C-alpha positions in Angstrom: 0.2 0.0 0.0 0.9 3.2 -1.1 -0.3 6.3 0.0 -0.5 9.8 -0.4 -1.1 12.6 1.4 -4.2 13.5 -0.4 -5.4 9.8 -0.3 -5.3 9.8 3.2 -7.3 13.0 3.0 -9.7 12.1 0.8 -10.8 8.7 3.7 -13.4 8.7 5.6 -13.2 10.6 8.9 -13.4 7.3 11.8 -10.9 5.3 9.0 -8.3 8.0 8.5 -8.7 8.8 12.4 -7.4 4.8 13.0 -5.4 4.8 10.7 -2.9 7.4 11.4 -3.7 6.8 15.0 -2.5 3.3 14.9 0.6 3.4 12.2 2.9 4.5 14.5 2.7 1.2 15.9 2.1 0.5 20.0 3.2 4.0 22.8 2.9 4.2 26.3 -0.6 4.4 27.7 -1.2 6.0 30.7 -4.3 7.1 33.5 -3.9 10.6 34.5 -5.1 11.7 37.9 -7.1 14.7 38.6 -8.4 16.8 40.9 -10.3 19.4 40.4 -11.7 23.0 43.0 -14.8 21.9 43.8 -13.1 18.1 45.2 -14.4 16.1 42.1 -11.9 13.4 41.3 -10.9 12.9 37.4 -9.3 10.5 35.4 -8.5 10.6 31.4 -6.3 8.4 29.4 -3.6 9.1 27.9 -0.6 8.0 25.0 1.8 10.6 23.9 3.7 11.1 27.4 7.3 12.0 26.1 10.3 12.3 28.6 12.2 15.6 28.1 16.0 17.0 28.4 18.5 15.5 31.0 16.1 14.6 33.8 17.2 17.6 35.4 15.0 18.3 36.4 12.8 15.6 35.7 10.6 16.6 33.4 7.7 14.6 31.1 5.3 16.5 28.5 2.0 15.5 26.8 -0.7 15.9 24.3 -3.7 17.6 24.9 -6.5 18.1 22.1 -7.6 21.7 21.6 -9.8 23.7 24.1 -13.1 23.3 21.8 -15.0 21.3 23.9 -14.4 21.0 28.2 -11.0 19.5 28.7 -11.9 18.3 32.5 -7.7 16.7 33.1 -6.7 20.5 31.7 -8.7 22.3 33.6 -7.6 20.5 36.8 -4.3 20.6 36.4 -4.6 24.6 35.7 -6.8 25.3 38.9 -5.1 22.5 41.3 -1.2 22.8 39.9 -1.1 18.6 40.3 -1.4 15.8 38.2 -0.6 12.4 38.6 0.1 9.7 35.3 -0.5 6.2 36.3 0.7 3.0 34.5 -1.9 0.6 33.0 -1.8 -3.3 33.8 -4.1 -6.5 32.9 -5.5 -7.1 36.0 -7.8 -3.5 35.5 -7.5 -3.1 31.4 -11.6 -2.6 31.6 -11.8 -0.5 34.5 -9.1 2.1 32.8 -10.1 1.5 29.1 -13.5 3.4 30.3 -12.3 6.3 31.8 -11.9 7.6 28.5 -16.5 8.3 28.2 -17.5 11.3 28.2 -18.7 11.9 32.3 -19.9 14.9 32.7 -17.4 16.9 35.2 -19.4 16.3 38.5 -19.3 12.8 37.9 -15.7 11.1 39.3 -13.9 8.2 37.0 -12.8 6.7 40.3 -16.3 6.3 41.3 -17.7 5.6 38.0 -15.5 2.8 36.6 -14.3 1.4 41.0 -10.4 2.4 40.1 -9.3 3.0 43.6 -7.8 6.7 44.2 -5.0 7.2 46.5 -3.0 9.8 47.9 0.5 10.5 49.3 1.4 13.4 51.9 3.0 15.2 49.0 0.6 14.8 46.1 -2.9 17.2 46.0 -4.2 14.5 42.7 -5.0 10.7 43.3 -3.0 8.2 42.0 -4.6 5.1 40.6 -4.2 2.1 43.3 -3.9 0.1 41.0 -1.4 0.7 39.1 2.2 -0.8 39.5 3.8 2.7 38.2 2.4 6.9 40.0 4.1 9.9 39.4 3.2 12.4 41.2 3.6 16.4 38.6 3.5 20.4 39.6 2.1 22.1 35.8 5.4 23.4 34.9 4.3 25.2 31.5 2.3 24.7 28.1 2.5 25.0 24.5 0.4 25.8 21.5 1.4 23.9 18.6 0.5 25.1 14.7 -2.5 26.3 13.9 -4.7 23.4 15.1 -4.7 24.8 18.3 -3.5 21.4 20.3 -1.6 22.3 23.1 1.5 20.4 24.6 1.3 20.2 28.8 4.6 19.4 30.7 5.2 18.9 34.0 7.5 18.2 36.5 7.9 14.9 38.0 7.4 15.4 42.1 8.1 11.5 43.6 7.2 8.7 42.0 6.2 4.9 43.2 7.7 2.1 41.5 8.4 -1.6 42.9 11.2 -2.7 44.0 12.1 -5.5 42.2 11.3 -3.4 39.0 13.8 -1.1 38.8 17.9 -2.2 37.8 20.8 -1.5 39.3 21.6 0.5 36.2 18.1 2.8 36.8 16.2 0.9 34.1 12.4 0.8 35.2 11.3 -3.3 33.7 7.9 -2.8 31.9 8.0 -6.7 31.3 7.8 -8.1 34.5 5.2 -5.4 35.3 3.1 -6.1 32.7 2.8 -2.5 31.5 0.4 -1.9 28.9 1.0 -0.2 25.7 -2.0 0.9 22.7 -1.6 1.6 19.7 -4.9 3.8 18.2 -7.5 4.4 20.7 -8.7 1.3 21.2 -6.0 -2.1 20.8 -3.8 -2.4 23.7 -1.0 -4.8 23.6 1.2 -6.3 26.5 4.7 -6.3 26.4 7.2 -8.4 24.1 10.3 -9.9 25.1 12.8 -6.7 25.9 16.1 -6.5 24.1 18.4 -4.4 26.0 21.1 -3.1 24.0 23.6 -1.1 24.9 24.9 2.2 24.8 25.9 2.6 21.2 29.7 4.1 19.8 30.8 5.5 16.7 32.7 2.6 15.5 35.6 3.4 13.8 37.8 0.8 11.2 35.4 -1.8 12.7 36.5 -0.9 16.5 35.2 1.3 19.2 
């Protein structure tokens, strides 16, 4: 199959959305936990988190769709200043996916899906108790992307909860051990495959490093 940009744009909208969302392949998927100024706890599924800079300070960023409709996650982050990032695992996949439904602002996705809110002494936003990896962040900055008014939200990591057994002496986190799930598109979830860790790449000159 070879598609030009004209071919892609000519496709039916739902086909085009699914095609472009799944085209890059599986990527990380997370539940973002927030809390509004009225105390309502919110959860949303996001699949665009990236690590930024050299980890000093530790920053994570993600894509927020245009604010053409109310975005509960965005408004809660701006109101409260805190949010959490939580990994998804097979034991609660159906509940996690259900948080992507368009619940009204006054409804807590925790209550609606049966997931458990968990708080630390430091973080003002709820974690997902069922998650193996939980990250607490404060809002750092936001950037508009192009003419489509999409936002790139940046958060500063303030604390992390991760099982001891999943962290190697090198600092690598073993997501295969944790059965952390990935997603392609909006609805196709994947288990991690067999990991293959490669050595740090260096320039090879004359067949030798």
